[in-house]
C-alpha positions in Angstrom: 108.5 99.0 96.1 112.0 98.9 94.7 115.0 96.7 94.2 117.5 97.1 97.1 120.2 95.4 99.1 119.6 94.6 102.8 120.9 97.0 105.4 121.3 96.7 109.2 118.0 98.7 109.5 116.1 96.1 107.4 114.3 92.8 108.0 114.5 90.1 105.3 111.7 87.7 104.5 111.8 84.7 102.2 108.4 83.9 100.7 108.1 81.0 98.2 111.6 81.5 96.9 111.4 85.3 96.7 113.4 87.5 99.1 111.7 90.7 100.4 113.7 93.4 102.3 111.7 95.8 104.4 112.9 98.7 106.6 112.2 97.8 110.3 110.6 101.1 111.2 108.3 101.0 108.1 107.3 97.4 109.0 106.3 98.5 112.5 104.0 101.2 111.1 102.6 99.0 108.3 102.1 95.9 110.6 101.1 93.7 107.7 101.9 94.1 104.0 100.2 92.0 101.3 101.8 91.9 97.9 99.9 90.5 94.9 101.3 90.2 91.3 98.5 91.3 89.0 100.2 90.3 85.7 100.9 94.0 84.9 102.8 94.8 88.2 102.5 94.5 91.9 99.6 95.6 94.1 100.4 96.4 97.8 97.9 96.4 100.6 98.6 97.5 104.2 97.0 99.0 107.3 98.6 102.4 106.4 98.1 104.7 103.4 100.8 103.9 101.0 100.1 107.0 98.9 99.3 105.5 95.6 96.1 103.8 94.4 97.4 102.5 91.1 100.3 100.3 90.2 103.8 101.0 89.1 106.6 99.1 87.4 110.0 98.8 88.9 112.7 100.4 86.8 110.5 101.8 84.1 109.4 104.9 85.9 105.8 104.4 84.7 102.6 104.0 86.6 99.0 103.1 85.9 96.8 105.0 88.3 93.0 105.0 88.5 
């Protein structure tokens, strides 16, 4: 997950006042993406392996894995 500007290859979603931008091809593979804010970062769940079991912080370069 990262901050980004929408491109022609993206879909945009507005959820409770927040705008999410997702690559269309990635969204087809992931089908459904659930994003939860845990108080220390974001946790993403999907039908596909997202490659990380911990959490990471946008812009800080840090992560907190298991």
